[in-house]
C-alpha positions as CSV (number, residue, x, y, z in Angstrom):
1,Q,0.0,0.0,0.0
2,K,1.4,3.4,-1.1
3,I,1.4,6.1,1.5
4,M,0.5,9.5,0.1
5,A,2.8,12.4,0.9
6,T,1.5,15.4,2.8
7,Y,2.2,18.6,1.0
8,L,2.5,21.5,3.5
9,I,2.3,24.1,0.6
10,T,0.6,24.3,-2.7
11,S,1.9,25.0,-6.2
12,E,-0.3,28.2,-6.2
13,E,1.5,29.4,-3.0
14,I,4.9,28.9,-4.7
15,R,3.7,30.8,-7.8
16,L,2.4,33.7,-5.7
17,N,5.4,33.9,-3.3
18,T,8.4,33.4,-5.5
19,P,9.8,34.8,-8.7
20,M,8.6,31.6,-10.5
21,G,5.2,33.2,-11.0
22,G,2.7,31.6,-13.4
23,N,5.1,30.9,-16.2
24,V,6.0,27.3,-15.0
25,D,3.6,24.4,-15.2
26,S,3.0,23.1,-11.7
27,D,3.6,19.5,-12.9
28,K,7.3,20.6,-13.4
29,F,7.9,21.5,-9.8
30,V,5.2,19.8,-7.6
31,N,7.5,16.7,-7.2
32,F,10.1,18.9,-5.5
33,I,7.7,19.7,-2.6
34,N,8.0,16.4,-0.9
35,D,11.8,16.2,-1.5
36,V,12.3,19.6,0.0
37,Q,10.1,18.8,3.0
38,V,12.1,15.7,3.8
39,L,15.6,16.8,2.7
40,V,15.5,20.4,4.0
41,L,12.7,20.9,6.5
42,E,13.0,17.6,8.4
43,N,16.7,18.2,8.8
44,V,16.2,21.7,10.1
45,L,13.3,20.9,12.5
46,G,14.3,17.4,13.5
47,T,12.1,14.4,13.0
48,K,10.0,14.8,16.2
49,L,9.0,18.4,15.5
50,F,8.6,17.7,11.7
51,N,6.3,14.8,12.5
52,K,4.3,16.9,14.9
53,I,3.8,19.6,12.3
54,I,2.7,17.0,9.7
55,T,0.3,15.3,12.1
56,D,-1.2,18.6,13.3
57,F,-1.4,19.9,9.7
58,N,-3.2,16.7,8.6
59,A,-5.6,17.0,11.5
60,G,-6.3,20.6,10.8
61,N,-5.3,21.7,14.3
62,L,-2.1,23.6,14.0
63,A,-2.3,26.2,16.7
64,G,-0.4,28.7,18.9
65,L,3.3,28.8,18.4
66,Y,3.2,25.8,16.0
67,L,0.9,27.7,13.7
68,Q,3.0,30.9,13.9
69,M,6.1,28.9,13.1
70,F,4.4,27.2,10.2
71,T,3.0,30.4,8.8
72,D,5.9,32.8,9.4
73,Y,8.9,30.4,8.8
74,I,8.2,27.0,7.5
75,K,6.0,27.9,4.5
76,P,8.4,30.6,3.2
77,V,11.4,28.2,3.6
78,L,9.5,25.6,1.6
79,W,8.3,28.0,-1.1
80,H,11.8,29.3,-1.8
81,S,13.5,26.0,-1.4
82,V,11.2,24.4,-4.0
83,C,11.8,27.3,-6.3
84,T,15.6,27.1,-5.9
85,S,15.5,23.3,-6.4
86,M,13.6,23.8,-9.7
87,W,16.0,26.4,-10.9
88,R,19.0,24.2,-10.2
89,K,17.4,21.3,-12.1
90,M,16.7,23.6,-15.0
91,Q,20.3,24.9,-15.1
92,K,21.7,21.3,-15.0
93,L,19.3,20.3,-17.9
94,H,20.3,23.3,-19.9
95,L,24.0,22.6,-19.3
96,W,23.6,19.0,-20.2
97,K,21.8,19.9,-23.5
98,T,24.5,22.4,-24.3
99,L,27.3,19.8,-23.7
100,T,25.6,17.0,-25.6
101,T,24.5,18.9,-28.7
């Protein structure tokens, strides 16, 4: 049985809050959301706090300092980390195409 990933941010939030804007199809970067959550966010927060945020988010009961941390810090880090990851991939693909043509 496959476990569905929880996305703490949406592709629309990434478009609205980063220079990526509406010019990039969300299918191109939505896969980066889970990677960034696990590789960046979980490392910064630690597994215990990361799991609490995910659990409370899924239950719809983020509150108090957890909600403030989520809104003021976690979401912006995720938005910009996904955007940066996407740009890095695009640069590597462009470089690869340049070297192989």
